[in-house]
Structures are given as C-alpha cells and as structure tokens.
CHARMM internal coordinates of N, CA and C (Angstrom, degrees):
IC EDIT
DIST 1 N 1 CA 1.4466
DIST 1 CA 1 C 1.5213
ANGL 1 N 1 CA 1 C 110.94
DIST 1 C 2 N 1.3216
ANGL 1 CA 1 C 2 N 117.68
DIHE 1 N 1 CA 1 C 2 N -23.92
DIST 2 N 2 CA 1.4622
ANGL 1 C 2 N 2 CA 120.31
DIHE 1 CA 1 C 2 N 2 CA -178.56
DIST 2 CA 2 C 1.5159
ANGL 2 N 2 CA 2 C 111.82
DIHE 1 C 2 N 2 CA 2 C -65.17
DIST 2 C 3 N 1.3334
ANGL 2 CA 2 C 3 N 118.73
DIHE 2 N 2 CA 2 C 3 N -28.72
DIST 3 N 3 CA 1.4534
ANGL 2 C 3 N 3 CA 120.24
DIHE 2 CA 2 C 3 N 3 CA -178.90
DIST 3 CA 3 C 1.5282
ANGL 3 N 3 CA 3 C 111.59
DIHE 2 C 3 N 3 CA 3 C -74.50
DIST 3 C 4 N 1.3230
ANGL 3 CA 3 C 4 N 118.94
DIHE 3 N 3 CA 3 C 4 N -18.59
DIST 4 N 4 CA 1.4549
ANGL 3 C 4 N 4 CA 122.36
DIHE 3 CA 3 C 4 N 4 CA -179.73
DIST 4 CA 4 C 1.5242
ANGL 4 N 4 CA 4 C 111.24
DIHE 3 C 4 N 4 CA 4 C -87.30
DIST 4 C 5 N 1.3069
ANGL 4 CA 4 C 5 N 116.84
DIHE 4 N 4 CA 4 C 5 N -30.43
DIST 5 N 5 CA 1.4697
ANGL 4 C 5 N 5 CA 121.13
DIHE 4 CA 4 C 5 N 5 CA -174.66
DIST 5 CA 5 C 1.5336
ANGL 5 N 5 CA 5 C 113.29
DIHE 4 C 5 N 5 CA 5 C -57.36
DIST 5 C 6 N 1.3472
ANGL 5 CA 5 C 6 N 120.16
DIHE 5 N 5 CA 5 C 6 N -48.83
DIST 6 N 6 CA 1.4705
ANGL 5 C 6 N 6 CA 118.43
DIHE 5 CA 5 C 6 N 6 CA 179.08
DIST 6 CA 6 C 1.5291
ANGL 6 N 6 CA 6 C 112.33
DIHE 5 C 6 N 6 CA 6 C -60.39
DIST 6 C 7 N 1.3032
ANGL 6 CA 6 C 7 N 117.15
DIHE 6 N 6 CA 6 C 7 N -34.25
DIST 7 N 7 CA 1.4554
ANGL 6 C 7 N 7 CA 121.45
DIHE 6 CA 6 C 7 N 7 CA 178.73
DIST 7 CA 7 C 1.5247
ANGL 7 N 7 CA 7 C 110.15
DIHE 6 C 7 N 7 CA 7 C -67.74
DIST 7 C 8 N 1.3186
ANGL 7 CA 7 C 8 N 116.07
DIHE 7 N 7 CA 7 C 8 N -44.79
DIST 8 N 8 CA 1.4676
ANGL 7 C 8 N 8 CA 120.85
DIHE 7 CA 7 C 8 N 8 CA -174.97
DIST 8 CA 8 C 1.5220
ANGL 8 N 8 CA 8 C 112.44
DIHE 7 C 8 N 8 CA 8 C -70.28
DIST 8 C 9 N 1.3171
ANGL 8 CA 8 C 9 N 118.48
DIHE 8 N 8 CA 8 C 9 N -36.95
DIST 9 N 9 CA 1.4670
ANGL 8 C 9 N 9 CA 119.49
DIHE 8 CA 8 C 9 N 9 CA -175.91
DIST 9 CA 9 C 1.5154
ANGL 9 N 9 CA 9 C 112.60
DIHE 8 C 9 N 9 CA 9 C -77.81
DIST 9 C 10 N 1.3218
ANGL 9 CA 9 C 10 N 118.37
DIHE 9 N 9 CA 9 C 10 N -14.90
DIST 10 N 10 CA 1.4694
ANGL 9 C 10 N 10 CA 120.23
DIHE 9 CA 9 C 10 N 10 CA -178.98
DIST 10 CA 10 C 1.5242
ANGL 10 N 10 CA 10 C 112.02
DIHE 9 C 10 N 10 CA 10 C -95.35
DIST 10 C 11 N 1.3044
ANGL 10 CA 10 C 11 N 118.44
DIHE 10 N 10 CA 10 C 11 N 2.84
DIST 11 N 11 CA 1.4637
ANGL 10 C 11 N 11 CA 122.29
DIHE 10 CA 10 C 11 N 11 CA -179.22
DIST 11 CA 11 C 1.5251
ANGL 11 N 11 CA 11 C 109.81
DIHE 10 C 11 N 11 CA 11 C -127.66
DIST 11 C 12 N 1.3280
ANGL 11 CA 11 C 12 N 115.59
DIHE 11 N 11 CA 11 C 12 N 158.22
DIST 12 N 12 CA 1.4707
ANGL 11 C 12 N 12 CA 118.43
DIHE 11 CA 11 C 12 N 12 CA 177.82
DIST 12 CA 12 C 1.5327
ANGL 12 N 12 CA 12 C 110.92
DIHE 11 C 12 N 12 CA 12 C -64.24
DIST 12 C 13 N 1.3232
ANGL 12 CA 12 C 13 N 116.20
DIHE 12 N 12 CA 12 C 13 N 149.10
DIST 13 N 13 CA 1.4630
ANGL 12 C 13 N 13 CA 121.51
DIHE 12 CA 12 C 13 N 13 CA -177.83
DIST 13 CA 13 C 1.5311
ANGL 13 N 13 CA 13 C 111.01
DIHE 12 C 13 N 13 CA 13 C -58.71
DIST 13 C 14 N 1.3222
ANGL 13 CA 13 C 14 N 117.60
DIHE 13 N 13 CA 13 C 14 N -37.30
DIST 14 N 14 CA 1.4645
ANGL 13 C 14 N 14 CA 120.34
DIHE 13 CA 13 C 14 N 14 CA -179.39
DIST 14 CA 14 C 1.5401
ANGL 14 N 14 CA 14 C 110.75
DIHE 13 C 14 N 14 CA 14 C -63.45
DIST 14 C 15 N 1.3149
ANGL 14 CA 14 C 15 N 116.83
DIHE 14 N 14 CA 14 C 15 N -40.12
DIST 15 N 15 CA 1.4605
ANGL 14 C 15 N 15 CA 120.78
DIHE 14 CA 14 C 15 N 15 CA 178.64
DIST 15 CA 15 C 1.5183
ANGL 15 N 15 CA 15 C 112.12
DIHE 14 C 15 N 15 CA 15 C -66.38
DIST 15 C 16 N 1.3130
ANGL 15 CA 15 C 16 N 116.20
DIHE 15 N 15 CA 15 C 16 N -42.13
DIST 16 N 16 CA 1.4693
ANGL 15 C 16 N 16 CA 120.97
DIHE 15 CA 15 C 16 N 16 CA 178.36
DIST 16 CA 16 C 1.5300
ANGL 16 N 16 CA 16 C 109.73
DIHE 15 C 16 N 16 CA 16 C -63.70
DIST 16 C 17 N 1.3267
ANGL 16 CA 16 C 17 N 116.66
DIHE 16 N 16 CA 16 C 17 N -40.75
DIST 17 N 17 CA 1.4639
ANGL 16 C 17 N 17 CA 120.56
DIHE 16 CA 16 C 17 N 17 CA 179.04
DIST 17 CA 17 C 1.5320
ANGL 17 N 17 CA 17 C 110.32
DIHE 16 C 17 N 17 CA 17 C -64.07
DIST 17 C 18 N 1.3179
ANGL 17 CA 17 C 18 N 117.40
DIHE 17 N 17 CA 17 C 18 N -41.03
DIST 18 N 18 CA 1.4709
ANGL 17 C 18 N 18 CA 120.25
DIHE 17 CA 17 C 18 N 18 CA 178.79
DIST 18 CA 18 C 1.5285
ANGL 18 N 18 CA 18 C 111.06
DIHE 17 C 18 N 18 CA 18 C -64.69
DIST 18 C 19 N 1.3185
ANGL 18 CA 18 C 19 N 116.59
DIHE 18 N 18 CA 18 C 19 N -41.88
DIST 19 N 19 CA 1.4696
ANGL 18 C 19 N 19 CA 120.36
DIHE 18 CA 18 C 19 N 19 CA 178.00
DIST 19 CA 19 C 1.5256
ANGL 19 N 19 CA 19 C 110.23
DIHE 18 C 19 N 19 CA 19 C -62.74
DIST 19 C 20 N 1.3288
ANGL 19 CA 19 C 20 N 116.92
DIHE 19 N 19 CA 19 C 20 N -43.96
DIST 20 N 20 CA 1.4665
ANGL 19 C 20 N 20 CA 120.97
DIHE 19 CA 19 C 20 N 20 CA 179.04
DIST 20 CA 20 C 1.5250
ANGL 20 N 20 CA 20 C 110.53
DIHE 19 C 20 N 20 CA 20 C -61.90
DIST 20 C 21 N 1.3234
ANGL 20 CA 20 C 21 N 116.78
DIHE 20 N 20 CA 20 C 21 N -40.21
DIST 21 N 21 CA 1.4537
ANGL 20 C 21 N 21 CA 120.69
DIHE 20 CA 20 C 21 N 21 CA 178.94
DIST 21 CA 21 C 1.5314
ANGL 21 N 21 CA 21 C 110.81
DIHE 20 C 21 N 21 CA 21 C -65.29
DIST 21 C 22 N 1.3226
ANGL 21 CA 21 C 22 N 117.31
DIHE 21 N 21 CA 21 C 22 N -43.13
DIST 22 N 22 CA 1.4703
ANGL 21 C 22 N 22 CA 121.05
DIHE 21 CA 21 C 22 N 22 CA 177.68
DIST 22 CA 22 C 1.5274
ANGL 22 N 22 CA 22 C 110.71
DIHE 21 C 22 N 22 CA 22 C -61.31
DIST 22 C 23 N 1.3213
ANGL 22 CA 22 C 23 N 117.11
DIHE 22 N 22 CA 22 C 23 N -44.11
DIST 23 N 23 CA 1.4630
ANGL 22 C 23 N 23 CA 120.38
DIHE 22 CA 22 C 23 N 23 CA 179.68
DIST 23 CA 23 C 1.5261
ANGL 23 N 23 CA 23 C 110.94
DIHE 22 C 23 N 23 CA 23 C -64.47
DIST 23 C 24 N 1.3249
ANGL 23 CA 23 C 24 N 116.39
DIHE 23 N 23 CA 23 C 24 N -36.94
DIST 24 N 24 CA 1.4630
ANGL 23 C 24 N 24 CA 120.37
DIHE 23 CA 23 C 24 N 24 CA 177.45
DIST 24 CA 24 C 1.5234
ANGL 24 N 24 CA 24 C 110.46
DIHE 23 C 24 N 24 CA 24 C -64.58
DIST 24 C 25 N 1.3298
ANGL 24 CA 24 C 25 N 117.08
DIHE 24 N 24 CA 24 C 25 N -43.25
DIST 25 N 25 CA 1.4645
ANGL 24 C 25 N 25 CA 120.66
DIHE 24 CA 24 C 25 N 25 CA 177.99
DIST 25 CA 25 C 1.5252
ANGL 25 N 25 CA 25 C 111.26
DIHE 24 C 25 N 25 CA 25 C -63.09
DIST 25 C 26 N 1.3247
ANGL 25 CA 25 C 26 N 117.31
DIHE 25 N 25 CA 25 C 26 N -41.79
DIST 26 N 26 CA 1.4608
ANGL 25 C 26 N 26 CA 120.47
DIHE 25 CA 25 C 26 N 26 CA 179.04
DIST 26 CA 26 C 1.5233
ANGL 26 N 26 CA 26 C 111.15
DIHE 25 C 26 N 26 CA 26 C -64.21
DIST 26 C 27 N 1.3096
ANGL 26 CA 26 C 27 N 116.84
DIHE 26 N 26 CA 26 C 27 N -44.04
DIST 27 N 27 CA 1.4660
ANGL 26 C 27 N 27 CA 120.62
DIHE 26 CA 26 C 27 N 27 CA 179.35
DIST 27 CA 27 C 1.5254
ANGL 27 N 27 CA 27 C 110.65
DIHE 26 C 27 N 27 CA 27 C -63.25
DIST 27 C 28 N 1.3293
ANGL 27 CA 27 C 28 N 117.51
DIHE 27 N 27 CA 27 C 28 N -40.84
DIST 28 N 28 CA 1.4589
ANGL 27 C 28 N 28 CA 121.37
DIHE 27 CA 27 C 28 N 28 CA 178.75
DIST 28 CA 28 C 1.5261
ANGL 28 N 28 CA 28 C 110.62
DIHE 27 C 28 N 28 CA 28 C -64.20
DIST 28 C 29 N 1.3290
ANGL 28 CA 28 C 29 N 116.76
DIHE 28 N 28 CA 28 C 29 N -43.40
DIST 29 N 29 CA 1.4634
ANGL 28 C 29 N 29 CA 120.74
DIHE 28 CA 28 C 29 N 29 CA 178.63
DIST 29 CA 29 C 1.5250
ANGL 29 N 29 CA 29 C 110.67
DIHE 28 C 29 N 29 CA 29 C -60.04
DIST 29 C 30 N 1.3287
ANGL 29 CA 29 C 30 N 116.70
DIHE 29 N 29 CA 29 C 30 N -47.65
DIST 30 N 30 CA 1.4630
ANGL 29 C 30 N 30 CA 120.39
DIHE 29 CA 29 C 30 N 30 CA -178.88
DIST 30 CA 30 C 1.5235
ANGL 30 N 30 CA 30 C 111.45
DIHE 29 C 30 N 30 CA 30 C -64.97
DIST 30 C 31 N 1.3229
ANGL 30 CA 30 C 31 N 117.82
DIHE 30 N 30 CA 30 C 31 N -38.74
DIST 31 N 31 CA 1.4550
ANGL 30 C 31 N 31 CA 121.43
DIHE 30 CA 30 C 31 N 31 CA 178.15
DIST 31 CA 31 C 1.5280
ANGL 31 N 31 CA 31 C 110.46
DIHE 30 C 31 N 31 CA 31 C -63.58
DIST 31 C 32 N 1.3252
ANGL 31 CA 31 C 32 N 117.29
DIHE 31 N 31 CA 31 C 32 N -46.84
DIST 32 N 32 CA 1.4608
ANGL 31 C 32 N 32 CA 120.98
DIHE 31 CA 31 C 32 N 32 CA -179.91
DIST 32 CA 32 C 1.5241
ANGL 32 N 32 CA 32 C 111.13
DIHE 31 C 32 N 32 CA 32 C -65.23
DIST 32 C 33 N 1.3271
ANGL 32 CA 32 C 33 N 117.68
DIHE 32 N 32 CA 32 C 33 N -38.73
DIST 33 N 33 CA 1.4590
ANGL 32 C 33 N 33 CA 121.80
DIHE 32 CA 32 C 33 N 33 CA 177.90
DIST 33 CA 33 C 1.5209
ANGL 33 N 33 CA 33 C 110.42
DIHE 32 C 33 N 33 CA 33 C -61.37
DIST 33 C 34 N 1.3314
ANGL 33 CA 33 C 34 N 116.63
DIHE 33 N 33 CA 33 C 34 N -45.72
DIST 34 N 34 CA 1.4674
ANGL 33 C 34 N 34 CA 120.79
DIHE 33 CA 33 C 34 N 34 CA 179.91
DIST 34 CA 34 C 1.5293
ANGL 34 N 34 CA 34 C 110.46
DIHE 33 C 34 N 34 CA 34 C -65.78
DIST 34 C 35 N 1.3156
ANGL 34 CA 34 C 35 N 116.98
DIHE 34 N 34 CA 34 C 35 N -39.50
DIST 35 N 35 CA 1.4603
ANGL 34 C 35 N 35 CA 120.66
DIHE 34 CA 34 C 35 N 35 CA 179.23
DIST 35 CA 35 C 1.5276
ANGL 35 N 35 CA 35 C 111.23
DIHE 34 C 35 N 35 CA 35 C -62.51
DIST 35 C 36 N 1.3424
ANGL 35 CA 35 C 36 N 117.10
DIHE 35 N 35 CA 35 C 36 N -43.17
DIST 36 N 36 CA 1.4697
ANGL 35 C 36 N 36 CA 120.11
DIHE 35 CA 35 C 36 N 36 CA 177.00
DIST 36 CA 36 C 1.5233
ANGL 36 N 36 CA 36 C 111.03
DIHE 35 C 36 N 36 CA 36 C -62.51
DIST 36 C 37 N 1.3196
ANGL 36 CA 36 C 37 N 117.18
DIHE 36 N 36 CA 36 C 37 N -39.56
DIST 37 N 37 CA 1.4665
ANGL 36 C 37 N 37 CA 121.08
DIHE 36 CA 36 C 37 N 37 CA 179.19
DIST 37 CA 37 C 1.5343
ANGL 37 N 37 CA 37 C 110.26
DIHE 36 C 37 N 37 CA 37 C -65.02
DIST 37 C 38 N 1.3251
ANGL 37 CA 37 C 38 N 117.77
DIHE 37 N 37 CA 37 C 38 N -43.70
DIST 38 N 38 CA 1.4630
ANGL 37 C 38 N 38 CA 121.26
DIHE 37 CA 37 C 38 N 38 CA 178.28
DIST 38 CA 38 C 1.5279
ANGL 38 N 38 CA 38 C 111.37
DIHE 37 C 38 N 38 CA 38 C -63.56
DIST 38 C 39 N 1.3224
ANGL 38 CA 38 C 39 N 117.41
DIHE 38 N 38 CA 38 C 39 N -38.73
DIST 39 N 39 CA 1.4615
ANGL 38 C 39 N 39 CA 120.50
DIHE 38 CA 38 C 39 N 39 CA 177.73
DIST 39 CA 39 C 1.5269
ANGL 39 N 39 CA 39 C 110.92
DIHE 38 C 39 N 39 CA 39 C -63.19
DIST 39 C 40 N 1.3373
ANGL 39 CA 39 C 40 N 116.58
DIHE 39 N 39 CA 39 C 40 N -42.76
DIST 40 N 40 CA 1.4657
ANGL 39 C 40 N 40 CA 120.59
DIHE 39 CA 39 C 40 N 40 CA 179.41
DIST 40 CA 40 C 1.5307
ANGL 40 N 40 CA 40 C 110.54
DIHE 39 C 40 N 40 CA 40 C -64.63
DIST 40 C 41 N 1.3253
ANGL 40 CA 40 C 41 N 117.12
DIHE 40 N 40 CA 40 C 41 N -41.86
DIST 41 N 41 CA 1.4656
ANGL 40 C 41 N 41 CA 120.71
DIHE 40 CA 40 C 41 N 41 CA 178.05
DIST 41 CA 41 C 1.5289
ANGL 41 N 41 CA 41 C 110.87
DIHE 40 C 41 N 41 CA 41 C -64.34
DIST 41 C 42 N 1.3151
ANGL 41 CA 41 C 42 N 117.56
DIHE 41 N 41 CA 41 C 42 N -37.64
DIST 42 N 42 CA 1.4585
ANGL 41 C 42 N 42 CA 121.33
DIHE 41 CA 41 C 42 N 42 CA 179.12
DIST 42 CA 42 C 1.5267
ANGL 42 N 42 CA 42 C 110.60
DIHE 41 C 42 N 42 CA 42 C -63.22
DIST 42 C 43 N 1.3393
ANGL 42 CA 42 C 43 N 116.41
DIHE 42 N 42 CA 42 C 43 N -42.27
DIST 43 N 43 CA 1.4586
ANGL 42 C 43 N 43 CA 120.50
DIHE 42 CA 42 C 43 N 43 CA -179.91
DIST 43 CA 43 C 1.5257
ANGL 43 N 43 CA 43 C 110.63
DIHE 42 C 43 N 43 CA 43 C -63.52
DIST 43 C 44 N 1.3281
ANGL 43 CA 43 C 44 N 117.27
DIHE 43 N 43 CA 43 C 44 N -41.08
DIST 44 N 44 CA 1.4632
ANGL 43 C 44 N 44 CA 120.95
DIHE 43 CA 43 C 44 N 44 CA -177.00
DIST 44 CA 44 C 1.5228
ANGL 44 N 44 CA 44 C 111.67
DIHE 43 C 44 N 44 CA 44 C -77.73
DIST 44 C 45 N 1.3334
ANGL 44 CA 44 C 45 N 117.39
DIHE 44 N 44 CA 44 C 45 N -47.24
DIST 45 N 45 CA 1.4613
ANGL 44 C 45 N 45 CA 121.20
DIHE 44 CA 44 C 45 N 45 CA -170.16
DIST 45 CA 45 C 1.5231
ANGL 45 N 45 CA 45 C 114.61
DIHE 44 C 45 N 45 CA 45 C -105.32
DIST 45 C 46 N 1.3201
ANGL 45 CA 45 C 46 N 118.36
DIHE 45 N 45 CA 45 C 46 N -12.58
DIST 46 N 46 CA 1.4595
ANGL 45 C 46 N 46 CA 120.96
DIHE 45 CA 45 C 46 N 46 CA -176.15
DIST 46 CA 46 C 1.5250
ANGL 46 N 46 CA 46 C 110.94
DIHE 45 C 46 N 46 CA 46 C 80.68
DIST 46 C 47 N 1.3177
ANGL 46 CA 46 C 47 N 115.42
DIHE 46 N 46 CA 46 C 47 N -174.07
DIST 47 N 47 CA 1.4579
ANGL 46 C 47 N 47 CA 119.25
DIHE 46 CA 46 C 47 N 47 CA -179.36
DIST 47 CA 47 C 1.5283
ANGL 47 N 47 CA 47 C 110.51
DIHE 46 C 47 N 47 CA 47 C -90.48
DIST 47 C 48 N 1.2983
ANGL 47 CA 47 C 48 N 116.41
DIHE 47 N 47 CA 47 C 48 N -179.51
DIST 48 N 48 CA 1.4611
ANGL 47 C 48 N 48 CA 121.89
DIHE 47 CA 47 C 48 N 48 CA -175.86
DIST 48 CA 48 C 1.5274
ANGL 48 N 48 CA 48 C 111.43
DIHE 47 C 48 N 48 CA 48 C -61.41
DIST 48 C 49 N 1.3127
ANGL 48 CA 48 C 49 N 117.34
DIHE 48 N 48 CA 48 C 49 N -42.18
DIST 49 N 49 CA 1.4666
ANGL 48 C 49 N 49 CA 120.56
DIHE 48 CA 48 C 49 N 49 CA -178.85
DIST 49 CA 49 C 1.5309
ANGL 49 N 49 CA 49 C 110.75
DIHE 48 C 49 N 49 CA 49 C -62.13
DIST 49 C 50 N 1.3196
ANGL 49 CA 49 C 50 N 117.20
DIHE 49 N 49 CA 49 C 50 N -42.59
DIST 50 N 50 CA 1.4702
ANGL 49 C 50 N 50 CA 120.39
DIHE 49 CA 49 C 50 N 50 CA 178.64
DIST 50 CA 50 C 1.5307
ANGL 50 N 50 CA 50 C 111.08
DIHE 49 C 50 N 50 CA 50 C -62.23
DIST 50 C 51 N 1.3227
ANGL 50 CA 50 C 51 N 115.97
DIHE 50 N 50 CA 50 C 51 N -43.06
DIST 51 N 51 CA 1.4741
ANGL 50 C 51 N 51 CA 119.53
DIHE 50 CA 50 C 51 N 51 CA -179.61
DIST 51 CA 51 C 1.5179
ANGL 51 N 51 CA 51 C 111.49
DIHE 50 C 51 N 51 CA 51 C -67.41
DIST 51 C 52 N 1.3292
ANGL 51 CA 51 C 52 N 117.12
DIHE 51 N 51 CA 51 C 52 N -37.03
DIST 52 N 52 CA 1.4641
ANGL 51 C 52 N 52 CA 120.22
DIHE 51 CA 51 C 52 N 52 CA 178.21
DIST 52 CA 52 C 1.5283
ANGL 52 N 52 CA 52 C 110.87
DIHE 51 C 52 N 52 CA 52 C -67.14
DIST 52 C 53 N 1.3287
ANGL 52 CA 52 C 53 N 116.80
DIHE 52 N 52 CA 52 C 53 N -41.50
DIST 53 N 53 CA 1.4616
ANGL 52 C 53 N 53 CA 120.64
DIHE 52 CA 52 C 53 N 53 CA 177.92
DIST 53 CA 53 C 1.5156
ANGL 53 N 53 CA 53 C 110.45
DIHE 52 C 53 N 53 CA 53 C -62.57
DIST 53 C 54 N 1.3280
ANGL 53 CA 53 C 54 N 116.78
DIHE 53 N 53 CA 53 C 54 N -44.57
DIST 54 N 54 CA 1.4644
ANGL 53 C 54 N 54 CA 120.61
DIHE 53 CA 53 C 54 N 54 CA 179.03
DIST 54 CA 54 C 1.5249
ANGL 54 N 54 CA 54 C 111.21
DIHE 53 C 54 N 54 CA 54 C -61.25
DIST 54 C 55 N 1.3243
ANGL 54 CA 54 C 55 N 117.20
DIHE 54 N 54 CA 54 C 55 N -42.61
DIST 55 N 55 CA 1.4660
ANGL 54 C 55 N 55 CA 120.83
DIHE 54 CA 54 C 55 N 55 CA 179.09
DIST 55 CA 55 C 1.5212
ANGL 55 N 55 CA 55 C 111.13
DIHE 54 C 55 N 55 CA 55 C -64.70
DIST 55 C 56 N 1.3320
ANGL 55 CA 55 C 56 N 116.69
DIHE 55 N 55 CA 55 C 56 N -41.43
DIST 56 N 56 CA 1.4633
ANGL 55 C 56 N 56 CA 120.79
DIHE 55 CA 55 C 56 N 56 CA 179.61
DIST 56 CA 56 C 1.5227
ANGL 56 N 56 CA 56 C 111.03
DIHE 55 C 56 N 56 CA 56 C -64.85
DIST 56 C 57 N 1.3238
ANGL 56 CA 56 C 57 N 117.45
DIHE 56 N 56 CA 56 C 57 N -45.35
DIST 57 N 57 CA 1.4607
ANGL 56 C 57 N 57 CA 121.12
DIHE 56 CA 56 C 57 N 57 CA 179.20
DIST 57 CA 57 C 1.5224
ANGL 57 N 57 CA 57 C 111.26
DIHE 56 C 57 N 57 CA 57 C -65.17
DIST 57 C 58 N 1.3245
ANGL 57 CA 57 C 58 N 116.06
DIHE 57 N 57 CA 57 C 58 N -37.06
DIST 58 N 58 CA 1.4612
ANGL 57 C 58 N 58 CA 120.17
DIHE 57 CA 57 C 58 N 58 CA 177.50
DIST 58 CA 58 C 1.5236
ANGL 58 N 58 CA 58 C 110.45
DIHE 57 C 58 N 58 CA 58 C -65.29
DIST 58 C 59 N 1.3197
ANGL 58 CA 58 C 59 N 116.92
DIHE 58 N 58 CA 58 C 59 N -42.10
DIST 59 N 59 CA 1.4679
ANGL 58 C 59 N 59 CA 120.56
DIHE 58 CA 58 C 59 N 59 CA 178.54
DIST 59 CA 59 C 1.5178
ANGL 59 N 59 CA 59 C 111.03
DIHE 58 C 59 N 59 CA 59 C -65.17
DIST 59 C 60 N 1.3199
ANGL 59 CA 59 C 60 N 117.08
DIHE 59 N 59 CA 59 C 60 N -39.52
DIST 60 N 60 CA 1.4625
ANGL 59 C 60 N 60 CA 120.56
DIHE 59 CA 59 C 60 N 60 CA 177.97
DIST 60 CA 60 C 1.5217
ANGL 60 N 60 CA 60 C 110.44
DIHE 59 C 60 N 60 CA 60 C -64.82
DIST 60 C 61 N 1.3254
ANGL 60 CA 60 C 61 N 116.55
DIHE 60 N 60 CA 60 C 61 N -39.93
DIST 61 N 61 CA 1.4571
ANGL 60 C 61 N 61 CA 120.61
DIHE 60 CA 60 C 61 N 61 CA 179.04
DIST 61 CA 61 C 1.5177
ANGL 61 N 61 CA 61 C 111.72
DIHE 60 C 61 N 61 CA 61 C -63.66
DIST 61 C 62 N 1.3152
ANGL 61 CA 61 C 62 N 117.27
DIHE 61 N 61 CA 61 C 62 N -38.69
DIST 62 N 62 CA 1.4584
ANGL 61 C 62 N 62 CA 121.56
DIHE 61 CA 61 C 62 N 62 CA 179.11
DIST 62 CA 62 C 1.5242
ANGL 62 N 62 CA 62 C 110.67
DIHE 61 C 62 N 62 CA 62 C -67.77
DIST 62 C 63 N 1.3317
ANGL 62 CA 62 C 63 N 116.69
DIHE 62 N 62 CA 62 C 63 N -41.10
DIST 63 N 63 CA 1.4745
ANGL 62 C 63 N 63 CA 119.22
DIHE 62 CA 62 C 63 N 63 CA -178.94
DIST 63 CA 63 C 1.5215
ANGL 63 N 63 CA 63 C 111.14
DIHE 62 C 63 N 63 CA 63 C -70.05
DIST 63 C 64 N 1.3295
ANGL 63 CA 63 C 64 N 118.04
DIHE 63 N 63 CA 63 C 64 N -31.33
DIST 64 N 64 CA 1.4676
ANGL 63 C 64 N 64 CA 120.96
DIHE 63 CA 63 C 64 N 64 CA 177.85
DIST 64 CA 64 C 1.5313
ANGL 64 N 64 CA 64 C 111.91
DIHE 63 C 64 N 64 CA 64 C -70.81
DIST 64 C 65 N 1.3267
ANGL 64 CA 64 C 65 N 116.52
DIHE 64 N 64 CA 64 C 65 N -30.21
DIST 65 N 65 CA 1.4541
ANGL 64 C 65 N 65 CA 120.29
DIHE 64 CA 64 C 65 N 65 CA -179.15
DIST 65 CA 65 C 1.5192
ANGL 65 N 65 CA 65 C 112.40
DIHE 64 C 65 N 65 CA 65 C -78.13
DIST 65 C 66 N 1.3028
ANGL 65 CA 65 C 66 N 117.69
DIHE 65 N 65 CA 65 C 66 N -20.19
DIST 66 N 66 CA 1.4746
ANGL 65 C 66 N 66 CA 121.22
DIHE 65 CA 65 C 66 N 66 CA -175.53
DIST 66 CA 66 C 1.4886
ANGL 66 N 66 CA 66 C 113.51
DIHE 65 C 66 N 66 CA 66 C -80.98
END
COOR INIT
IC SEED 1 N 1 CA 1 C
IC BUILD
C-alpha cells in the first residue's frame, strides 16, 4: 500500500477514485473471463479427479497389454 500513497496524494481525489474504479472494472473483467474459460475446460476435460482416474486407468491398460 505504501507504493500507492505517493501517487494518490499528488492527484485530486476524483482522479484517484476514477483510476480505482477503472482498475476494479479491469480486474472484474479478467476474473470473469478466466472463470468462463475454466468452466469451458471443466465441461470438456472434467475435473482433476476425473483426469487422474483416466490417466491411472490408461496406465493400467498399457501395463496389462505389455
């Protein structure tokens, strides 16, 4: 927080508030974008447990064939 203080005290409060609002909007956009991407990946690939089970069963199948 110390790195923001010199910036904030040298500018008008309205300008600092606008910058904070813009940064909040950008962070929200990026968070929602990442969440949508994770949801799409979950639908296609499943969760970690499903992928681990598939990998384990695949490895067992390979060892049984050898």
